[in-house]
C-alpha positions in Angstrom: -16.2 -44.0 6.7 -15.4 -41.4 9.4 -12.2 -43.3 10.4 -11.0 -43.1 6.8 -11.9 -39.5 6.6 -9.9 -38.5 9.7 -6.9 -40.6 8.7 -6.8 -39.0 5.2 -7.2 -35.6 6.7 -4.4 -36.1 9.2 -2.2 -37.6 6.5 -2.6 -34.4 4.4 -1.8 -32.3 7.4 1.4 -34.3 8.3 2.6 -34.2 4.7 2.0 -30.5 4.5 3.8 -29.7 7.8 6.8 -31.8 6.7 7.2 -29.8 3.5 9.3 -26.8 4.5 9.1 -25.2 1.1 5.3 -25.3 1.2 5.2 -23.9 4.7 7.4 -21.0 3.6 5.2 -20.1 0.6 2.0 -20.6 2.5 2.8 -18.8 5.8 5.9 -16.7 5.8 5.9 -15.4 2.2 2.4 -13.8 2.4 3.2 -12.2 5.7 6.5 -10.9 4.3 4.6 -9.5 1.3 2.1 -7.8 3.5 4.8 -6.3 5.7 6.8 -5.1 2.7 3.9 -3.5 0.8 2.2 -2.2 3.9 5.4 -0.8 5.3 6.5 0.8 2.0 3.2 2.2 0.8 1.9 2.9 4.3 -1.6 4.4 4.3 -1.4 4.9 0.6 -4.0 7.7 0.8 -1.9 10.8 0.9 0.1 12.7 -1.7 3.1 14.7 -0.5 4.5 17.4 -2.9 7.9 18.9 -2.1 7.6 22.6 -3.1 10.5 25.0 -2.8 9.6 28.7 -2.8 12.0 31.6 -3.6 10.7 34.8 -2.1 12.4 37.6 -4.0 10.0 40.2 -2.5 10.3 39.6 1.3 7.3 41.7 2.0 4.5 41.4 4.5 2.1 40.2 1.7 4.6 37.6 0.4 5.2 36.2 3.9 1.4 36.0 4.4 1.1 34.2 1.1 3.9 31.7 2.2 2.3 31.1 5.6 -1.0 30.1 4.1 0.6 28.0 1.3 2.5 26.1 4.0 -0.8 25.1 5.6 -2.0 23.5 2.4 -2.5 19.8 2.8 -0.4 17.6 0.6 2.3 20.2 0.1 5.6 20.4 2.0 6.9 24.0 1.6 10.6 24.8 2.0 11.8 28.4 1.5 15.1 28.8 -0.4 16.7 31.4 -2.7 16.2 31.2 -6.4 19.6 29.5 -7.2 19.2 27.0 -4.4 15.6 26.2 -5.6 16.8 25.6 -9.2 19.6 23.3 -7.9 17.2 21.3 -5.7 14.8 20.9 -8.7 17.5 19.8 -11.1 19.0 17.3 -8.6 15.6 15.8 -7.8 15.5 17.1 -4.2 12.3 19.1 -4.9 9.3 18.5 -7.1 8.6 22.1 -8.0 9.9 25.7 -7.5 7.7 28.7 -7.1 9.3 32.1 -7.5 7.6 35.1 -5.8 8.9 38.2 -7.8 10.1 41.5 -6.4 7.3 44.0 -6.1 4.7 41.3 -5.3 3.5 43.0 -2.1 3.2 46.4 -3.7 1.2 45.1 -6.7 -1.1 43.1 -4.4 -1.7 46.1 -2.2 -2.6 48.3 -5.1 -4.7 45.6 -6.8 -2.6 45.3 -9.9 -1.7 42.1 -11.7 1.4 40.1 -10.6 2.8 36.9 -12.2 4.7 34.2 -10.5 6.7 31.5 -12.1 6.2 27.8 -11.2 9.1 25.5 -12.3 8.7 21.8 -12.5 10.5 18.7 -13.8 9.2 17.8 -17.3 10.5 14.2 -16.8 8.0 13.7 -14.0 4.7 14.8 -15.6 2.4 13.0 -13.2 3.7 14.8 -10.1 3.9 18.1 -12.1 0.2 17.9 -13.1 -0.9 17.2 -9.5 1.4 19.9 -8.1 0.2 22.5 -10.7 -3.4 21.7 -9.8 -2.8 22.2 -6.1 -0.8 25.4 -6.5 -3.3 26.9 -9.0 -6.3 26.0 -6.8 -4.6 27.7 -3.8 -3.7 30.9 -5.8 -7.3 31.0 -7.1 -8.6 30.8 -3.6 -6.2 33.5 -2.4 -7.2 35.8 -5.3 -10.9 35.4 -4.2 -10.0 36.3 -0.7 -8.1 39.5 -1.8 -11.0 40.6 -4.0 -13.6 39.6 -1.5 -15.3 37.5 -4.1 -18.4 35.6 -3.0 -19.4 32.6 -5.1 -23.1 32.1 -5.9 -22.9 28.3 -6.0 -21.1 26.1 -3.4 -20.6 22.4 -3.0 -20.7 20.6 0.3 -18.6 17.5 0.6 -20.3 14.7 2.6 -18.4 11.5 3.4 -20.5 8.4 3.6 -17.7 6.0 4.4 -17.9 4.8 8.0 -14.1 4.1 8.4 -10.9 5.5 7.0 -9.4 2.9 4.5 -5.7 2.8 4.2 -3.7 0.8 1.6 -3.0 -1.8 4.3 -6.8 -2.1 5.0 -7.2 -2.7 1.2 -4.2 -5.1 1.0 -5.0 -7.5 3.8 -8.3 -8.9 2.4 -6.5 -9.3 -0.9 -3.7 -11.3 0.7 -6.3 -13.5 2.3 -7.9 -14.2 -1.1 -4.5 -14.9 -2.5 -3.8 -17.4 0.3 -7.1 -19.2 -0.3 -6.5 -19.4 -4.1 -2.9 -20.6 -3.8 -3.5 -23.1 -1.1 -6.6 -24.6 -2.6 -5.8 -24.4 -6.3 -2.1 -25.1 -6.3 -2.2 -27.4 -3.3 -4.9 -29.7 -4.7 -3.3 -29.7 -8.2 0.1 -30.8 -6.9 -1.3 -33.3 -4.4 -3.8 -35.1 -6.8 -1.5 -35.2 -9.8 1.4 -36.5 -7.6 -0.7 -39.1 -6.0 -2.1 -40.3 -9.3 1.4 -40.6 -10.8 2.6 -42.6 -7.8 -0.4 -44.9 -8.0 -1.7 -43.8 -4.6 -5.2 -42.9 -6.0 -5.4 -46.3 -7.7 -4.7 -48.1 -4.5 -7.3 -45.9 -2.7 -9.8 -46.8 -5.4 -9.3 -50.5 -4.6 -10.2 -50.0 -0.9 -13.7 -49.6 0.6 -13.0 -45.9 0.8 -15.6 -43.9 -1.0 -14.7 -41.1 -3.4 -16.9 -38.7 -1.4 -14.8 -39.4 1.7 -11.6 -38.8 -0.2 -12.9 -35.4 -1.5 -14.2 -34.5 2.0 -10.8 -35.1 3.5 -9.1 -32.9 0.9 -11.6 -30.1 1.7 -11.1 -30.5 5.4 -7.3 -30.4 5.2 -7.4 -27.3 2.9 -9.8 -25.6 5.2 -7.5 -26.2 8.2 -4.6 -24.8 6.2 -6.5 -21.8 5.1 -7.8 -21.1 8.6 -4.3 -21.3 10.1 -3.0 -18.9 7.4 -5.8 -16.5 7.8 -5.3 -16.4 11.6 -1.6 -15.7 11.2 -2.2 -12.9 8.6 -4.9 -11.3 10.7 -2.8 -11.3 13.8 0.1 -9.6 12.0 -2.3 -7.1 10.4 -3.9 -6.3 13.8 -0.8 -5.9 15.9 1.5 -4.4 13.3 -0.8 -2.3 11.1 -3.9 -2.0 13.3 -6.2 -3.6 10.6 -9.4 -4.9 12.0 -12.4 -6.9 10.7 -15.3 -4.4 10.8 -17.8 -7.0 9.7 -19.2 -10.3 10.6 -16.8 -13.1 11.4 -19.4 -15.7 10.4 -19.8 -14.1 7.0 -16.1 -13.8 6.6 -15.6 -17.6 7.3 -18.5 -18.4 4.9 -16.7 -16.7 2.1 -13.4 -18.4 3.1 -15.2 -21.8 2.8 -16.9 -20.8 -0.5 -13.5 -19.6 -1.9 -11.8 -22.8 -0.7 -14.4 -25.0 -2.4 -14.3 -23.0 -5.6 -10.6 -23.0 -6.1 -10.3 -26.6 -5.0 -12.8 -27.6 -7.8 -10.6 -25.6 -10.3 -7.6 -27.4 -9.0 -9.2 -30.8 -9.5 -9.8 -29.8 -13.1 -6.2 -28.9 -13.7 -5.0 -32.1 -12.0 -7.3 -34.2 -14.1 -6.5 -32.7 -17.5 -2.7 -32.5 -16.9 -0.8 -35.7 -17.8 1.7 -35.5 -14.9 2.8 -33.3 -12.0 5.5 -31.7 -14.2 2.8 -30.2 -16.4 0.1 -29.8 -13.7 2.1 -27.5 -11.3 3.3 -25.0 -14.0 -0.3 -24.8 -15.4 -1.7 -24.1 -11.9 1.1 -21.7 -11.2 0.5 -19.8 -14.5 -3.2 -19.5 -13.7 -2.5 -18.3 -10.2 0.0 -15.8 -11.4 -2.4 -14.5 -14.0 -5.3 -14.1 -11.5 -3.0 -12.6 -8.8 -2.2 -9.5 -10.9 -5.6 -9.2 -12.6 -7.8 -10.0 -9.6 -7.4 -6.7 -7.7 -5.2 -8.3 -5.0 -2.6 -5.5 -4.7 -4.3 -2.6 -6.5 -7.9 -1.6 -7.3 -9.4 -3.1 -10.4 -10.3 0.3 -11.6 -6.6 1.2 -11.9 -6.1 -1.6 -14.5 -6.5 -0.9 -18.3 -10.1 -0.6 -19.4 -9.7 -3.2 -22.2 -9.0 -5.9 -19.5 -12.4 -5.3 -17.8 -14.3 -8.1 -19.6 -11.6 -10.6 -18.5 -11.2 -9.3 -15.0 -14.9 -9.4 -14.3 -15.1 -13.2 -14.8 -12.2 -14.1 -12.6 -13.3 -15.7 -9.3 -10.4 -14.2 -7.4 -11.6 -10.7 -8.0 -15.1 -11.5 -6.5 -13.5 -13.3 -3.5 -11.2 -10.3 -2.8 -14.1 -7.8 -3.2 -16.3 -9.9 -0.8 -13.6 -10.1 1.9 -12.9 -6.4 1.4 -16.5 -5.5 1.8 -16.8 -7.5 5.0 -13.6 -6.3 6.6 -13.5 -2.7 5.5 -17.2 -1.7 5.0 -19.1 -4.1 7.3 -21.0 -5.5 4.3 -23.7 -8.0 5.0 -25.2 -10.9 3.2 -27.5 -8.8 1.0 -24.6 -6.4 0.0 -22.5 -9.3 -1.3 -25.1 -11.3 -3.2 -23.4 -10.7 -6.5 -20.0 -11.9 -5.3 -21.5 -14.9 -3.7 -23.6 -15.8 -6.8 -20.5 -15.6 -9.1 -18.4 -17.7 -6.8 -21.2 -20.3 -6.4 -21.5 -20.4 -10.2 -17.8 -21.0 -10.5 -18.0 -23.7 -7.8 -20.9 -25.6 -9.5 -19.4 -25.3 -13.0 -16.0 -26.4 -11.9 -17.4 -29.2 -9.8 -19.3 -30.6 -12.8 -16.2 -30.4 -15.1 -13.9 -31.9 -12.4 -16.3 -34.8 -11.8 -16.4 -35.4 -15.6 -12.6 -35.2 -16.1 -11.4 -36.8 -12.8 -9.3 -39.9 -13.2 -8.2 -42.2 -10.4 -5.1 -43.5 -12.3 -2.7 -42.1 -14.9 -3.4 -42.7 -18.5 -1.0 -45.0 -20.2 0.3 -44.1 -23.6 
């Protein structure tokens, strides 16, 4: 039995290595995707607003106001004249234009009211709203400093996150979950449906080989593929982006195995219900595509439409991605991830039962 197991496992590995298209999509494409998204979006935590300021007053007070405004985090201040600021705003070279009027310093010194104009592009309302909030908050704080206003109630911000999470830190565990899903679900679907159509499964059924040995060899081969992919992605993430695993490697591998088993079971179902590889592969691809964009791989689930929540919260990929993220980003332990583990285990058991019921060794004849 062990000899048959190793022979089938090595056969799977050889077939996989010889398939250049499969190698590209399994190894190089995920790394390329991570490099592209990680390089373009970077840390993904910061917001940079390009603010041009036209100082028509040129007084000591206006220069002091500009100096403090320039130190505000999230705003890049550039001083121009009014005409140059309007041109930059109209051409898209600046997000907003703040005009400090003549007489600003004198009115501030005498404690009289002064009004400044803040111009923004109405075709970019998201940036405008964020920019207006930042500028108004700064002016409110500056007003309080001028009037020596002392607030009665204050709020102290306390951070409880042990590590700073960048977009790349968020992305890498999602990429790992995506690799596990694609390799296990799509790989099993394509292999089983193809072998059934070519009569390979029927010939295997006629040998002393047990079905348990066949399934075990499939699991072993997929686990080897997943492990190789994960090592490659983690090496690139470490040396290019500085992303590290802050949690337990044992727990990480446990969820890799659980995810592999779960998506393999789903793949067996698709391969069993589909009549041939021509229908099995598109069905598996459609399901993978659907879960890839709704499972929180590239963006947080909370950013997706609320009406999708009931559907999102039953997808196994979302729980696998959250588990891997919890381990790598937040050092989560077994007790922290019990819900994710329970849902994936439920999917595994349910899919295994359905796949065992629907599995066919040979293609149905019309």
